[in-house]
Structures are given as structure tokens and as C-alpha cells.
C-alpha positions in Angstrom: 93.8 121.5 93.3 95.0 122.8 90.0 93.7 126.3 89.0 95.0 126.4 85.4 93.5 124.8 82.3 95.5 122.3 80.3 95.2 121.1 76.7 96.8 118.5 74.5 96.2 116.4 71.4 94.7 113.2 72.8 95.0 111.0 69.7 98.1 109.6 68.0 99.8 111.9 65.5 99.4 111.0 61.9 96.6 110.8 59.4 93.2 109.4 60.6 89.5 109.8 60.4 89.3 111.8 63.7 91.7 113.5 66.0 90.8 115.0 69.4 92.1 118.1 71.2 91.3 117.7 75.0 91.0 120.5 77.5 90.5 120.2 81.3 90.1 123.0 83.9 88.0 125.9 84.9 88.5 127.7 81.7 87.9 124.8 79.4 84.4 125.8 78.4 85.0 129.6 78.0 88.1 128.8 75.8 86.1 126.4 73.7 83.2 128.8 73.3 85.5 131.6 72.2 86.6 129.4 69.2 83.5 127.3 68.5 80.6 128.5 66.4 78.1 126.0 67.9 76.3 125.8 71.2 77.8 123.6 74.0 75.5 121.5 76.1 76.6 119.1 78.8 77.2 115.5 77.7 76.1 116.3 74.1 78.0 116.4 70.8 77.6 119.8 69.2 78.3 120.5 65.5 80.1 123.6 64.3 83.4 125.1 63.2 86.5 126.2 65.0 87.4 129.8 63.9 90.6 131.8 64.6 89.2 134.4 67.1 91.6 137.1 65.7 91.2 136.6 62.0 87.8 134.9 61.8 89.3 132.2 59.6 87.6 128.8 59.7 90.2 126.3 60.8 88.1 123.0 60.8 84.6 121.5 60.9 84.3 119.8 64.2 82.1 118.0 66.8 82.6 119.2 70.4 81.6 117.5 73.6 81.4 119.3 77.0 81.5 117.3 80.3 81.1 119.6 83.4 82.7 118.8 86.7 82.6 116.4 88.5 81.2 114.1 85.9 84.3 113.8 83.7 87.6 111.9 83.5 89.5 114.5 85.6 86.5 115.6 87.7 87.1 119.0 86.2 85.3 120.7 83.3 86.5 118.8 80.2 86.0 119.7 76.6 87.0 117.5 73.7 87.2 118.9 70.2 86.8 116.2 67.5 88.7 117.4 64.5 89.6 115.9 61.2 92.4 113.5 62.0 95.3 115.1 60.2 98.4 116.7 61.9 97.7 120.2 60.5 94.1 120.8 61.7 94.9 119.2 65.1 98.0 121.4 65.5 96.1 124.5 64.4 93.3 123.9 66.9 95.7 123.2 69.7 97.6 126.4 69.0 94.4 128.4 69.1 93.4 126.8 72.4 96.8 127.6 73.9 96.6 131.2 72.6 93.3 131.6 74.4 94.7 130.8 77.8 95.3 127.1 78.2 98.7 125.6 78.7 100.1 122.5 77.1 99.6 119.4 79.4 102.5 117.5 80.8 102.7 113.7 80.1 100.0 112.0 82.0 98.6 115.2 83.5 95.0 114.4 82.7 95.2 111.1 84.6 97.3 112.7 87.3 94.4 115.2 87.9 92.0 112.3 87.9 94.1 110.7 90.7 94.5 113.9 92.7 90.8 114.7 92.4 89.8 111.3 93.7 88.5 110.0 90.4 91.0 107.1 90.4 93.4 105.7 93.0 97.1 105.1 92.0 96.7 101.5 91.1 93.7 102.4 88.8 95.7 105.2 87.3 98.5 102.8 86.5 95.9 100.4 85.0 95.0 103.2 82.5 98.6 103.1 81.2 98.5 99.3 81.1 95.4 99.4 79.0 97.1 101.7 76.5 100.2 99.5 76.4 98.3 96.1 76.3 99.7 93.8 73.7 97.4 90.8 74.1 93.8 90.2 75.0 95.0 88.6 78.3 97.1 91.7 79.2 94.1 93.9 78.4 91.8 91.9 80.7 94.4 92.2 83.4 94.6 95.9 82.9 90.8 96.3 82.9 90.6 94.4 86.2 93.0 96.9 87.6 91.0 99.8 86.4 87.8 98.3 87.9 89.6 98.3 91.2 90.0 94.6 91.8 93.5 95.1 93.4 92.6 98.4 95.0 89.6 97.0 96.8 91.6 94.2 98.3 94.5 96.4 99.3 92.2 99.0 100.9 90.3 96.3 102.8 93.6 94.9 104.2 94.9 98.3 105.0 91.6 99.2 106.8 91.9 96.1 109.0 95.6 96.9 109.8 94.7 100.5 110.6 92.1 99.2 113.1 94.8 97.1 114.8 97.1 100.1 114.8 94.4 102.2 116.5 94.0 99.6 119.1 97.8 99.5 119.8 98.0 103.3 119.9 95.2 103.4 122.5 97.1 100.9 124.7 100.4 102.7 124.3 99.1 106.3 124.7 96.5 105.5 127.5 98.0 102.8 129.6 95.9 103.9 132.6 92.7 103.1 130.8 91.4 99.6 130.6 91.5 98.9 126.8 90.0 95.5 126.2 92.7 93.1 125.0 92.4 91.9 121.4 93.9 89.0 119.5 96.8 90.4 117.4 98.3 87.2 116.0 95.2 86.0 114.1 94.5 89.2 112.1 98.2 89.7 111.4 98.5 86.1 110.1 95.4 86.5 107.9 96.7 89.7 106.4 100.1 88.2 105.8 98.5 85.1 104.1 96.5 87.3 101.7 99.5 89.4 100.8 101.5 86.2 100.2 98.7 85.0 97.9 99.0 88.1 95.8 102.8 87.8 95.7 102.6 84.2 94.6 101.1 85.3 91.2 102.8 88.6 90.9 105.6 87.5 88.6 103.0 85.9 86.3 101.0 89.1 86.3 104.0 91.2 85.4 104.9 88.8 82.6 101.3 89.0 81.1 101.5 92.8 81.1 105.2 93.6 80.2 105.9 90.5 78.1 109.0 88.5 77.9 112.0 89.8 76.0 113.3 86.8 74.1 116.6 86.7 72.2 116.9 84.0 69.5 120.7 83.3 69.4 123.1 80.8 67.8 125.9 80.6 65.4 125.3 81.6 61.7 123.0 79.5 59.6 121.3 77.4 62.3 117.8 78.6 61.4 117.2 81.5 63.8 115.4 83.7 61.2 113.4 80.7 60.0 112.3 80.0 63.6 111.3 83.7 64.0 109.1 83.5 60.9 107.5 80.2 62.1 106.7 81.7 65.5 105.2 84.8 63.8 103.3 82.7 61.2 104.6 85.0 58.5 107.7 85.8 56.6 109.3 88.7 58.5 113.1 87.9 58.4 115.1 87.2 55.2 116.1 83.6 55.1 119.1 82.4 53.0 121.4 79.4 53.0 124.3 81.9 52.9 125.7 82.3 56.5 125.6 85.8 57.9 122.4 86.9 56.1 121.1 88.6 59.3 123.2 91.7 60.0 121.1 93.5 62.6 118.7 92.7 65.3 115.0 92.4 64.4 112.2 92.7 66.9 108.6 91.5 66.7 105.9 90.7 69.2 104.1 87.4 69.2 101.1 86.4 71.4 101.5 82.9 72.9 98.6 81.9 75.0 98.1 85.5 76.2 101.7 86.2 77.0 103.4 88.7 74.7 106.9 87.5 73.7 109.1 90.2 72.3 111.2 88.1 69.9 114.6 89.5 68.9 116.2 87.8 65.9 120.0 88.3 66.2 122.9 87.9 63.8 124.9 84.7 64.2 127.5 84.8 67.0 130.9 83.6 65.8 134.2 84.8 64.7 133.9 88.1 62.8 135.3 88.4 59.3 134.9 92.1 58.8 133.9 95.3 60.6 130.2 95.0 59.7 130.0 91.5 60.9 131.8 92.5 64.1 129.2 95.2 64.7 126.4 92.7 64.1 127.8 90.3 66.6 128.2 93.1 69.2 124.5 93.9 68.8 123.6 90.3 69.2 125.5 90.1 72.5 123.8 93.3 73.7 120.4 91.8 72.9 121.5 88.7 74.8 122.3 90.8 77.9 118.9 92.4 77.8 116.9 89.2 77.3 114.6 87.7 79.9 114.6 84.4 77.9 117.1 83.0 75.5 116.1 80.6 72.6 119.5 78.9 71.8 119.2 77.5 68.4 121.4 74.5 67.6 121.7 72.6 64.3 121.1 69.0 65.0 122.2 67.9 61.5 125.9 68.8 62.5 128.1 68.0 65.4 128.3 70.8 68.0 131.1 73.2 67.1 133.4 75.3 69.2 131.2 78.3 68.4 128.2 76.5 69.7 130.0 75.6 72.9 131.2 79.2 73.5 127.7 80.4 73.2 126.4 77.8 75.6 129.1 78.7 78.1 128.2 82.4 77.9 124.5 81.7 78.9 125.3 80.3 82.4 123.3 83.1 84.2 120.4 83.2 81.7 117.0 81.5 81.4 117.7 79.3 78.4 115.5 77.1 76.2 117.4 75.0 73.7 115.8 74.7 70.3 117.3 71.7 68.5 116.5 72.7 64.9 116.6 70.9 61.6 115.1 67.8 63.1 113.9 66.8 59.6 117.6 65.9 58.8 119.7 63.0 60.2 121.0 63.8 63.7 124.7 64.3 64.3 124.7 66.6 67.3 125.2 65.1 70.8 123.0 67.2 73.1 122.9 64.8 76.0 125.1 67.0 78.2 122.8 70.0 78.1 120.9 70.7 81.3 118.5 73.3 79.9 114.9 72.5 78.7 115.2 71.2 75.1 112.7 71.0 72.2 113.3 69.4 68.8 112.0 71.4 65.9 112.1 71.9 62.2 111.7 75.5 61.2 111.4 74.3 57.6 108.4 72.1 58.2 107.0 73.6 61.4 107.5 70.3 63.3 107.7 70.8 67.1 106.4 74.4 67.0 103.5 73.7 69.3 105.7 72.0 71.8 108.2 74.9 71.7 105.4 77.4 72.4 104.1 75.3 75.3 107.6 75.0 76.7 108.2 78.7 76.4 105.1 79.4 78.5 106.1 76.7 81.1 109.6 78.1 81.4 108.7 81.8 81.9 105.7 81.0 84.3 107.7 78.5 86.3 105.2 75.8 85.7 102.4 77.8 87.3 98.9 77.1 86.1 97.2 80.5 86.0 95.2 82.8 83.7 95.2 86.5 83.4 91.6 86.6 84.8 92.9 85.5 88.3 95.9 87.9 88.4 95.8 91.2 90.3 99.4 92.5 90.6 100.7 93.8 87.3 103.8 95.8 87.8 107.1 95.6 89.8 106.2 98.7 91.9 103.1 97.0 93.3 105.1 93.8 93.9 107.8 95.7 95.8 105.3 97.4 98.0 103.6 94.1 98.8 107.0 92.6 99.6 107.7 95.4 102.0 104.3 95.0 103.7 104.8 91.3 104.0 108.3 91.8 105.6 106.9 94.2 108.2 103.9 92.0 109.0 106.3 89.0 109.5 108.3 91.2 112.0 105.1 92.4 113.7 103.8 88.8 114.0 107.2 87.6 115.4 107.1 90.5 118.0 103.6 89.5 119.1 104.5 85.8 119.5 107.7 86.6 121.5 105.9 89.1 123.7 107.9 92.2 122.7 106.5 95.6 123.9 103.7 96.9 121.8 105.8 99.8 120.6 107.8 97.4 118.5 104.7 95.9 117.0 103.3 99.3 116.3 106.5 100.4 114.3 106.3 97.4 112.0 102.5 97.6 111.6 102.8 101.3 110.7 105.4 100.5 108.0 103.1 97.7 106.6 100.2 100.1 106.4 102.3 102.7 104.6 103.6 100.1 102.2 100.1 99.1 101.2 99.2 102.8 100.9 101.9 103.1 98.2 99.9 100.8 96.0 96.7 102.9 96.1 98.4 106.3 96.6 97.5 107.1 100.2 101.2 107.2 101.2 103.1 108.3 98.1 105.5 111.1 97.5 105.6 113.7 94.7 108.8 112.2 93.2 107.1 108.8 92.7 104.0 110.3 91.2 106.2 112.2 88.7 108.0 109.0 87.8 104.7 107.1 87.3 102.8 109.7 85.3 105.8 110.7 83.1 105.4 107.3 81.4 102.0 108.4 79.9 101.6 110.2 76.6 100.9 113.9 76.7 97.2 113.7 76.0 96.3 111.1 78.6 
């Protein structure tokens, strides 16, 4: 489909043992051979040097692999030049490759070519990105299941069955004079709807395992927010001081709790600002609060609730909130009986209640569902939205069958359901959506 040859650095920038310059396209091998002193053989590593074809200067000592089409990631000729992993040799080799006729790849273009050439479907291509972005072993397993085609196979099976029903309807509509044997429509439609609803039932959990939960730790100054962050991370990350207002900026860290990545955001204490710097800190805290999926509201149980505590509580009406009643090692003075949110008593100083807090965090974000990443298939909001559209149209088609509406009405909804499922695997997807998906990839993937 593509006639030109693309190239990019396929490894992260920075110093490392090895860095890779990747080429894909019809000219990948000729370009590599014009620069490489060794002999390329399919599916072998060849040792040699990369030389500037104009000056003859040796640029780097390398190992080069050649994978001829169609047995490569993109199903095109692919060459990977394994250089020393410093920014300068990689950049020099890439410049030579581009000078010899390749062009710099766009973000995700290698995987886009793999999709367009039939090496991967769209759900598998997205799984490649999910593997790269995986933050926990559970999210990696979920992504690998997507790459292996677990979701794709199920969706393709459902879509194939619905296409058979659609073909039957088209025959009855287009050739009314022929005697087309009548088929049961309600049963297959109900079964397809049931299976899609099963996928949707665990979709939110799948998205959480992959994307993680943005969690803001909020409260007034000196209630133990930074100490709680350090406890959850099992290391000292935030500065802890008895002086109120020590935290002046937001601090982000990722913690793995039973396979779910929680992006913890430690915030400055929310209260009345005494100076410009503190005012800016509070504003950043409020911004972090707006962006959070989950809020850990930290309250000091050793003191009565203050006006500042109550103002923060009132501001969280539309949020998913878990109250962390901290300083449980001290005598209680706070009356928390009026709070309707889930509540866990902890001591960030001693670690008391930490296990219960983590358990409650999981229960809150997963809505009490008992599921593991091994049984989840849907992993991003785009897939969920497509399934929801398919389910809506199947419900309409099923209602039309049961009420005896003309077959044209059933056919319209059935066609829409088939197209919605095709959006997941890529059979019915537009160029704009493809550009949006693959632009999230790095340049070399």
C-alpha cells in the first residue's frame, strides 16, 4: 500500500547498551547495504560497520538484521541496525539512512503499516500501544491477551454471525418473489446481545487495569497527606514535616495495588492562603482534584473537624471519595459519623490500616466486582463505546423483530450493529480515527 521506505530510531533516547534504527519498505535492504560493510542474510544478525557512503568514515560498529516481506512486523522488508546506544551514533546512522532515500516515520507508522498490510487488526494494534504503556503485570497480561487476538476473535465471530443474518434479510428484501426459507431472528440476536453485554459488564474494570486510577490525596495542611503517600509507596518520596504547608506543589507517583495502577497525586493543603506562593499551591491542588478519578480525603482524627475540613468535604459532592481518617494512633476528637463516604482509619506514622485502605481503594474503583485481568477483554474507552453502539442497535433490531416491524427496519439496525463491531477490529473505520489512534504511538513503533 505504501511505496516509500520509512526509518526511525526504535529505542528510547538516552545512553544505553544498544539502540536500534529501524527501516521498513521496498528500499530498506538496498539502503542498508549501501551503508553496511557486512553481508545481509534473511533472519540472521550480521556483524559489520556503518560507513558514510560519501566520505567513507566509519560511524559505528553494528549488528544488522534483515527480515524480508512478508515475514516481518510490517509485512514489508524490514532492516534493524543495532548500534551502540548513545544519542550521537543513533542520530548519525539515522541521518545517513534518510540521506540514502528513506523518510522519517510518523508516530506509530510501523504499526499502522502492520495493520494496513493485514499483520494486525485494529484491536491488536491498540494492544501493542497498551503493552508499551503497561504499568503493572496485570495490565501487561491484559495487553498481551489483546495482542494475541482474544477480543478480536470474539468480535469477529459475533460480526460474522450478524453478517449471516444480514445476508438472509437482504435476500428476503431484495428478492421477495423467491421462496427464502424463514429463519429465527430473535434467538441469534438475543445471543449476540447477551455476549456483548458480558463484555460491557467488565469493560470499566478492563479500562481501569490498563489506564490506572488518577487519585488525588487532599485535605487541609498537616493532616498527613505526604506521610500517607510515602506509606502507600513503601518509600520516602515526599518531604514530611510538622510545619503546616511543607508541600507547595503536586507530586505524582504510580503505585501497583493488586494489579491496578493508582496514579497518586500528593497535593498542597487546601485552606486559606497566606501568601502568593501558597495561593498558587492551593490552586494546583484544586486543579488536581478536578482531574482525579478517585479522591483520598485525609482527615486528622486527633482534632475536631474544622471549617476548612467541612469546606473540602462540601466541594467533593460530585467525586468518588474515600475518607482516610488518619492519626488513629492518637486519641480521637473528630466526629465522623455524618460522613456518607467509605471510611478507613489509618495511622500513616505506624502503617496501621494500610492494608484495609488498599483493599477499600480496589473495592471502590471496581465497584465491588470480583475480577482479574486474565478474564478481561475490553481495555479502552473506544472499544467500550463501539460495543455500546452495537448493543443499542441490537436491542432496537430485537424489538423490531418481536413487534413484527418490516424487515427493512431490522436490517437498518443490524447493519449499524455490524459496523459498530467492525470499528473495534478495523473493518469499518475511517482515516481520521486511524490517525487519532496511531498518533499516540512513539515515532519508532
